[in-house]
Z-matrix of the N, CA and C atoms (Angstrom, degrees):
N
C 1 1.441
C 2 1.534 1 108.68
N 3 1.296 2 114.53 1 131.92
C 4 1.452 3 119.85 2 -176.93
C 5 1.530 4 109.31 3 -110.48
N 6 1.315 5 116.54 4 133.13
C 7 1.460 6 119.69 5 179.36
C 8 1.518 7 109.23 6 -107.36
N 9 1.287 8 115.81 7 140.54
C 10 1.458 9 121.82 8 177.45
C 11 1.525 10 108.64 9 -98.68
N 12 1.305 11 115.00 10 95.30
C 13 1.454 12 119.56 11 178.85
C 14 1.520 13 108.69 12 -109.61
N 15 1.289 14 114.99 13 136.90
C 16 1.461 15 119.42 14 176.44
C 17 1.522 16 108.41 15 -90.36
N 18 1.287 17 114.66 16 135.98
C 19 1.464 18 119.19 17 176.18
C 20 1.514 19 108.52 18 -97.73
N 21 1.300 20 116.28 19 133.10
C 22 1.450 21 121.88 20 -179.67
C 23 1.524 22 109.42 21 -99.70
N 24 1.295 23 114.54 22 141.52
C 25 1.466 24 120.01 23 176.31
C 26 1.525 25 107.37 24 -92.56
N 27 1.295 26 115.91 25 120.35
C 28 1.453 27 120.50 26 177.99
C 29 1.520 28 108.52 27 -100.35
N 30 1.295 29 115.15 28 124.50
C 31 1.468 30 120.56 29 179.16
C 32 1.526 31 109.71 30 -91.83
N 33 1.324 32 113.41 31 145.39
C 34 1.469 33 117.00 32 175.88
C 35 1.523 34 109.88 33 -74.69
N 36 1.336 35 116.53 34 -34.73
C 37 1.460 36 121.87 35 175.91
C 38 1.520 37 108.56 36 -121.16
N 39 1.313 38 118.06 37 139.67
C 40 1.469 39 119.83 38 177.04
C 41 1.531 40 110.84 39 -62.95
N 42 1.318 41 115.82 40 154.18
C 43 1.454 42 121.73 41 -176.61
C 44 1.523 43 112.11 42 -59.91
N 45 1.309 44 118.38 43 -41.19
C 46 1.465 45 121.49 44 -179.84
C 47 1.531 46 111.25 45 -64.75
N 48 1.314 47 117.49 46 -34.39
C 49 1.457 48 121.10 47 177.57
C 50 1.525 49 110.28 48 -66.88
N 51 1.316 50 116.36 49 -41.37
C 52 1.460 51 120.61 50 178.73
C 53 1.529 52 109.79 51 -64.50
N 54 1.330 53 117.65 52 -43.20
C 55 1.463 54 120.68 53 178.06
C 56 1.519 55 111.85 54 -62.47
N 57 1.323 56 116.98 55 -41.09
C 58 1.462 57 120.95 56 178.67
C 59 1.528 58 110.89 57 -63.80
N 60 1.313 59 117.39 58 -41.63
C 61 1.468 60 121.29 59 178.09
C 62 1.527 61 110.41 60 -63.66
N 63 1.317 62 117.33 61 -42.03
C 64 1.471 63 120.91 62 179.86
C 65 1.530 64 110.68 63 -64.64
N 66 1.317 65 117.48 64 -42.02
C 67 1.468 66 120.68 65 179.58
C 68 1.519 67 110.89 66 -65.12
N 69 1.317 68 117.58 67 -44.05
C 70 1.469 69 121.12 68 -179.88
C 71 1.527 70 110.59 69 -64.59
N 72 1.329 71 117.56 70 -43.61
C 73 1.464 72 120.43 71 178.31
C 74 1.523 73 111.39 72 -64.87
N 75 1.324 74 117.30 73 -36.73
C 76 1.467 75 120.50 74 178.37
C 77 1.525 76 110.88 75 -63.96
N 78 1.324 77 116.78 76 -44.76
C 79 1.463 78 119.98 77 178.30
C 80 1.522 79 111.66 78 -64.71
N 81 1.313 80 116.39 79 -40.41
C 82 1.461 81 120.41 80 179.25
C 83 1.530 82 110.86 81 -63.69
N 84 1.326 83 116.87 82 -44.82
C 85 1.457 84 120.04 83 179.16
C 86 1.529 85 111.82 84 -68.11
N 87 1.329 86 117.46 85 -31.96
C 88 1.459 87 121.09 86 175.49
C 89 1.528 88 110.19 87 -63.42
N 90 1.328 89 117.07 88 -45.43
C 91 1.468 90 120.52 89 178.41
C 92 1.529 91 111.61 90 -64.54
N 93 1.317 92 117.04 91 -40.20
C 94 1.471 93 119.94 92 178.13
C 95 1.534 94 109.88 93 -63.82
N 96 1.332 95 116.98 94 -40.94
C 97 1.456 96 120.61 95 177.77
C 98 1.518 97 112.25 96 -63.80
N 99 1.324 98 116.79 97 -40.34
C 100 1.463 99 120.05 98 176.07
C 101 1.524 100 111.17 99 -62.30
N 102 1.323 101 115.47 100 -42.23
C 103 1.461 102 119.33 101 -178.60
C 104 1.525 103 111.23 102 -67.39
N 105 1.313 104 117.41 103 -38.44
C 106 1.470 105 120.26 104 178.65
C 107 1.522 106 109.94 105 -68.08
N 108 1.329 107 116.82 106 -46.32
C 109 1.456 108 120.33 107 -179.12
C 110 1.511 109 112.90 108 -64.42
N 111 1.319 110 117.85 109 -43.69
C 112 1.460 111 121.45 110 179.58
C 113 1.521 112 110.69 111 -74.91
N 114 1.322 113 116.50 112 -28.90
C 115 1.458 114 121.01 113 -177.35
C 116 1.516 115 113.88 114 -70.75
N 117 1.335 116 117.95 115 -13.62
C 118 1.465 117 120.19 116 177.67
C 119 1.523 118 110.09 117 -64.68
N 120 1.337 119 116.96 118 -39.32
C 121 1.462 120 120.71 119 -177.68
C 122 1.524 121 113.39 120 -102.45
N 123 1.309 122 117.37 121 -29.35
C 124 1.471 123 121.83 122 -174.48
C 125 1.520 124 109.59 123 -133.61
N 126 1.315 125 115.24 124 -171.84
C 127 1.461 126 120.96 125 176.65
C 128 1.531 127 109.46 126 -73.02
N 129 1.336 128 118.32 127 130.58
C 130 1.468 129 120.56 128 -176.60
C 131 1.528 130 114.34 129 -62.27
N 132 1.333 131 117.56 130 -28.71
C 133 1.464 132 120.42 131 -177.82
C 134 1.529 133 110.76 132 -72.42
N 135 1.326 134 117.41 133 -23.99
C 136 1.464 135 120.64 134 -178.50
C 137 1.526 136 112.70 135 -65.87
N 138 1.320 137 118.09 136 -18.32
C 139 1.458 138 120.12 137 -180.00
C 140 1.527 139 110.99 138 -66.30
N 141 1.313 140 118.10 139 -20.89
C 142 1.462 141 122.38 140 179.18
C 143 1.528 142 112.26 141 -85.72
N 144 1.324 143 117.84 142 -8.36
C 145 1.453 144 123.31 143 -178.97
C 146 1.533 145 109.73 144 -77.88
N 147 1.337 146 119.11 145 126.91
C 148 1.475 147 120.18 146 179.38
C 149 1.529 148 113.14 147 -60.45
N 150 1.337 149 117.21 148 -29.26
C 151 1.461 150 120.30 149 178.17
C 152 1.524 151 112.25 150 -63.36
N 153 1.300 152 116.59 151 -31.84
C 154 1.469 153 120.81 152 176.78
C 155 1.515 154 110.42 153 -64.36
N 156 1.324 155 116.63 154 -41.74
C 157 1.462 156 120.27 155 -177.94
C 158 1.518 157 111.73 156 -71.06
N 159 1.327 158 118.54 157 -35.47
C 160 1.473 159 119.31 158 176.24
C 161 1.523 160 109.57 159 -66.30
N 162 1.325 161 117.32 160 -37.95
C 163 1.470 162 120.69 161 177.04
C 164 1.527 163 111.13 162 -64.47
N 165 1.334 164 117.45 163 -43.33
C 166 1.457 165 121.31 164 179.00
C 167 1.524 166 110.49 165 -63.82
N 168 1.325 167 116.83 166 -42.49
C 169 1.462 168 119.81 167 179.17
C 170 1.518 169 111.93 168 -65.39
N 171 1.337 170 117.67 169 -36.06
C 172 1.465 171 120.05 170 176.61
C 173 1.520 172 111.37 171 -67.44
N 174 1.335 173 116.86 172 -38.43
C 175 1.458 174 120.30 173 179.34
C 176 1.525 175 112.28 174 -66.10
N 177 1.324 176 117.13 175 -36.15
C 178 1.459 177 120.23 176 -178.08
C 179 1.518 178 112.18 177 -86.14
N 180 1.318 179 117.86 178 -8.97
C 181 1.455 180 120.61 179 179.77
C 182 1.509 181 113.47 180 82.36
N 183 1.304 182 117.84 181 11.57
C 184 1.467 183 121.04 182 -179.05
C 185 1.525 184 112.12 183 -80.39
N 186 1.317 185 117.01 184 -20.66
C 187 1.472 186 119.08 185 -178.53
C 188 1.500 187 111.61 186 -117.13
C-alpha cells in the first residue's frame, strides 16, 4: 500500500525576513561602494552630504 504524503519545507527564517535582510544588506553595500568610489578623489563621508549630490546632478546636466 502506497501513501501519498506531502512533505513540507520548513524554513529556519520566514521568507519576508530573508527578503528584508537582503534589501538592507544591498543598501548597505551600495553606500559602502559609493563611499569607496567617491573616497578615491575626496573624503568618503562627503558622499552622504546632499550638497555633493546637487553638485553631481548639476555637472551631469540632470538638474
